[in-house]
C-alpha positions in Angstrom: 118.7 91.5 73.8 116.9 88.2 73.9 114.5 89.5 76.6 113.0 91.9 74.0 112.0 89.1 71.7 111.1 86.4 74.3 107.5 85.4 74.7 108.1 84.5 78.3 106.9 87.0 81.0 109.6 89.3 82.3 108.7 88.5 85.9 112.3 88.9 87.3 112.9 92.2 85.4 109.4 93.5 86.2 109.7 92.7 89.9 113.1 94.4 90.1 111.6 97.5 88.4 108.5 97.4 90.7 110.9 97.3 93.7 112.8 100.3 92.4 109.5 102.1 91.7 108.2 101.3 95.2 111.4 102.4 97.0 111.8 105.6 95.0 108.2 106.8 95.0 107.8 106.0 98.7 111.1 107.8 99.6 110.2 110.8 97.4 106.7 111.1 98.8 108.1 111.0 102.4 109.9 114.3 101.7 106.4 115.8 101.2 104.8 114.0 104.1 107.4 114.6 106.7 106.8 118.4 107.0 103.1 117.7 107.3 103.8 115.1 110.1 105.9 117.7 111.9 103.1 120.2 111.5 100.6 117.7 113.0 102.9 116.9 115.9 103.5 120.6 116.6 99.7 121.1 116.7 99.7 123.5 113.7 96.7 122.1 111.8 95.0 125.5 111.6 95.2 126.9 108.1 95.9 123.5 106.5 93.9 123.2 103.3 90.5 121.5 103.8 89.5 120.5 100.2 87.0 117.9 101.3 85.2 120.0 103.9 86.2 117.8 106.8 88.2 120.3 108.7 91.9 121.3 108.7 92.9 118.8 111.4 91.3 115.8 109.7 92.6 116.9 106.3 96.1 117.1 107.8 95.7 113.6 109.5 94.5 112.1 106.2 97.4 113.7 104.2 99.9 112.5 106.8 98.4 109.0 106.8 98.7 108.7 103.0 102.0 110.5 102.5 103.9 109.1 105.5 102.3 105.8 106.5 101.3 104.9 102.9 104.8 105.7 101.7 106.4 103.4 104.3 103.9 100.6 103.5 104.7 100.9 99.8 108.4 100.9 100.4 108.1 97.7 102.5 105.6 96.1 100.1 102.9 95.7 102.7 99.3 96.4 101.8 100.7 98.0 98.7 97.5 98.4 96.7 95.7 99.9 99.7 98.5 102.3 100.3 98.8 103.1 96.6 95.0 103.8 96.5 95.3 106.2 99.4 98.1 108.1 97.6 96.2 108.1 94.3 93.3 109.8 96.0 95.6 112.2 97.7 97.4 113.1 94.5 94.0 113.5 92.6 93.0 116.0 95.3 96.3 117.8 95.2 96.3 118.1 91.4 92.7 118.8 90.7 91.4 120.5 93.8 94.4 122.2 95.6 96.1 123.2 92.4 93.0 123.4 90.2 93.5 127.1 89.4 97.3 127.0 89.3 99.5 126.7 86.2 100.1 123.2 85.0 103.7 123.3 86.4 102.2 123.4 89.9 100.1 120.3 89.1 102.8 118.4 87.4 104.5 116.8 90.4 101.1 115.5 91.8 100.3 114.0 88.4 103.7 112.3 88.2 103.2 110.8 91.6 99.7 109.8 90.6 101.1 107.9 87.6 103.7 106.1 89.8 101.1 105.1 92.4 98.6 104.1 89.8 101.2 101.8 88.3 101.8 100.2 91.7 98.1 99.8 92.2 97.6 98.1 88.8 100.7 95.8 88.9 101.1 95.3 92.6 104.3 95.2 94.6 106.2 92.5 92.6 107.8 89.5 94.1 110.3 91.4 96.2 107.8 92.6 98.8 106.6 91.5 102.2 103.1 91.0 100.7 104.5 88.1 98.7 
């Protein structure tokens, strides 16, 4: 219980928590990115949502880049803030553009991911990361 009353920074505890957050959020996001990656590889970009008006193919490439490559980078702790920023942007688009007219329950997952990636953006990867 002394860690609750200590005035010292909780660097060890915080870094372990950031490691857990990085590994979990990256792995969970990969489950969303992997089907998009397979869709891209199979050449099935047609019909993919184009919320930014850049075309379905580029929208799919950007989503795969953030959700697959960004997730792996976050899990490794490499370019963490850059990867987190790309996922923050992706989750903002998912929540407030793709699911704008849906019930809150459809937005909820995007918002939870947004919170996780924003936390990693603000606090960085912690000391258990390749970036360190």
